[in-house]
FILUM-358285 format. One record per residue (C-alpha): y, x, z. Coordinates in nm, 4 decimals. Layout:
(pt (Y X Z))
...
This chain:
(pt (16.0541 15.8668 -2.0682))
(pt (16.4062 15.6455 -2.0066))
(pt (16.4727 15.3994 -1.7657))
(pt (16.4139 15.1243 -1.9581))
(pt (16.0030 15.3123 -1.9335))
(pt (16.0000 15.3369 -2.3315))
(pt (16.0196 15.7415 -2.4752))
(pt (16.3314 15.7083 -2.7227))
(pt (16.1181 15.7121 -3.0687))
(pt (15.9560 15.4032 -2.9323))
(pt (16.3625 15.2677 -2.9261))
(pt (16.5262 15.3903 -3.2139))
(pt (16.1929 15.1709 -3.3921))
(pt (16.2733 14.8793 -3.1989))
(pt (16.5638 14.9474 -3.3492))
(pt (16.4962 14.9747 -3.6549))
(pt (16.2499 14.7498 -3.7019))
(pt (16.5499 14.4645 -3.5601))
(pt (16.7810 14.5619 -3.8458))
(pt (16.4757 14.5856 -4.0734))
(pt (16.3744 14.1898 -3.9918))
(pt (16.7550 14.0739 -4.0247))
(pt (16.7499 14.2423 -4.3533))
(pt (16.4624 14.0712 -4.5120))
(pt (16.5554 13.7417 -4.3289))
(pt (16.8964 13.7989 -4.4795))
(pt (16.7205 13.8341 -4.8417))
(pt (16.4823 13.5388 -4.8155))
(pt (16.8019 13.3211 -4.7630))
(pt (16.9415 13.4553 -5.0861))
(pt (17.1699 13.7103 -4.9820))
(pt (17.5930 13.7127 -4.9422))
(pt (17.7976 13.8415 -4.7667))
(pt (17.6119 13.9423 -4.4400))
(pt (17.3480 14.1420 -4.6153))
(pt (17.5749 14.3601 -4.7974))
(pt (17.7049 14.4243 -4.4727))
(pt (17.3644 14.4820 -4.3159))
(pt (17.2938 14.9290 -4.3263))
(pt (17.0279 15.0055 -4.5458))
(pt (16.6691 15.0266 -4.3916))
(pt (16.6283 15.3864 -4.3471))
(pt (17.0552 15.4286 -4.2785))
(pt (16.9269 15.4570 -3.8764))
(pt (16.6178 15.7345 -3.9160))
(pt (16.8630 15.9003 -4.2130))
(pt (17.1525 15.9416 -3.9704))
(pt (17.0185 16.0075 -3.6535))
(pt (16.7489 16.2579 -3.8022))
(pt (17.0596 16.4958 -3.8337))
(pt (17.2337 16.7317 -3.5447))
(pt (17.5555 16.6120 -3.6648))
(pt (17.5755 16.3199 -3.6287))
(pt (17.3912 16.3013 -3.3156))
(pt (17.6492 16.5214 -3.1619))
(pt (17.9521 16.3328 -3.2992))
(pt (17.7601 16.0115 -3.1186))
(pt (17.7552 16.2393 -2.8084))
(pt (18.0873 16.3339 -2.8179))
(pt (18.2587 16.0004 -2.8884))
(pt (18.0773 15.9451 -2.5361))
(pt (18.2027 16.2445 -2.3406))
(pt (18.4775 16.1204 -2.1266))
(pt (18.6080 16.4771 -2.1045))
(pt (18.6411 16.4218 -2.5293))
(pt (18.9579 16.3465 -2.6719))
(pt (18.7873 16.0223 -2.9094))
(pt (19.0117 16.0283 -3.2097))
(pt (18.8113 16.1761 -3.4867))
(pt (19.0412 16.5680 -3.5583))
(pt (18.8871 16.6721 -3.1942))
(pt (18.5651 16.4994 -3.2343))
(pt (18.4999 16.7190 -3.5187))
(pt (18.6428 17.0836 -3.3486))
(pt (18.3874 16.9949 -3.0897))
(pt (18.0946 16.9542 -3.3112))
(pt (18.1815 17.1696 -3.5557))
(pt (18.2233 16.9313 -3.8743))
(pt (18.5181 16.8783 -4.1091))
(pt (18.7899 16.6324 -4.0445))
(pt (18.6313 16.4209 -4.3583))
(pt (18.2285 16.4791 -4.2488))
(pt (18.3172 16.3251 -3.9900))
(pt (18.5288 16.0705 -4.0118))
(pt (18.2421 15.9430 -4.2894))
(pt (17.9686 15.9407 -4.0338))
(pt (18.2083 15.7413 -3.8379))
(pt (18.2818 15.4849 -4.0721))
(pt (17.8976 15.4950 -4.1111))
(pt (17.8198 15.4197 -3.7349))
(pt (18.1539 15.1683 -3.7183))
(pt (17.9466 14.9450 -3.9300))
(pt (17.5877 15.0013 -3.7557))
(pt (17.8280 14.8497 -3.4695))
(pt (17.7547 15.1667 -3.2505))
(pt (18.1392 15.2803 -3.3023))
(pt (18.4518 15.0435 -3.2713))
(pt (18.7885 15.1786 -3.3837))
(pt (19.1985 15.0940 -3.2791))
(pt (19.5045 15.2500 -3.4138))
(pt (19.7185 15.3343 -3.1428))
(pt (20.0221 15.5197 -3.3299))
(pt (19.8946 15.7133 -3.5610))
(pt (19.6049 15.7964 -3.4033))
(pt (19.2581 15.6418 -3.4513))
(pt (19.1054 15.6030 -3.1048))
(pt (18.7056 15.6230 -3.0713))
(pt (18.5220 15.4438 -2.8764))
(pt (18.1046 15.3039 -2.8533))
(pt (18.0187 14.9832 -2.8336))
(pt (17.6952 14.8911 -2.5836))
(pt (17.4200 15.0016 -2.8295))
(pt (17.6426 15.3514 -2.9573))
(pt (17.6282 15.4076 -2.5146))
(pt (17.2429 15.3815 -2.5327))
(pt (17.1774 15.5546 -2.8047))
(pt (17.4537 15.8510 -2.6522))
(pt (17.2656 15.8431 -2.3756))
(pt (16.9143 15.8408 -2.4909))
(pt (16.9781 16.1234 -2.7115))
(pt (17.1517 16.3587 -2.4441))
(pt (16.8830 16.2235 -2.2183))
(pt (16.6355 16.3829 -2.4842))
(pt (16.8182 16.6462 -2.5863))
(pt (16.8445 16.7462 -2.1656))
(pt (16.4923 16.7198 -2.1681))
(pt (16.3887 16.9562 -2.4489))
(pt (16.6346 17.2798 -2.2484))
């Protein structure tokens, strides 16, 4: 159990159902640009049931890590290009925001991203 009183799986299911609801209501209204921007129904399951995306989200939440893609890639053991693709998917899911600082792209978690990163960290700690 976490601070919300729900297990991580239930938080994930609630979040996925919320996204599905938005997607379905959008399709009933005839589509449009909003629908095209919504993640695929299974995208959340596909991304967070894998090791590397979880590590990336946790690393971006780590205050001791420089939050730019090349450092996140090194810290998580991912290639730079794979890290960038995952970060772009997370930006579309409204979990991460990015801002250019000179030549670097600095990353920051949204409130939703921080919540998920915290839950993932707690789950991993609970498994140790």
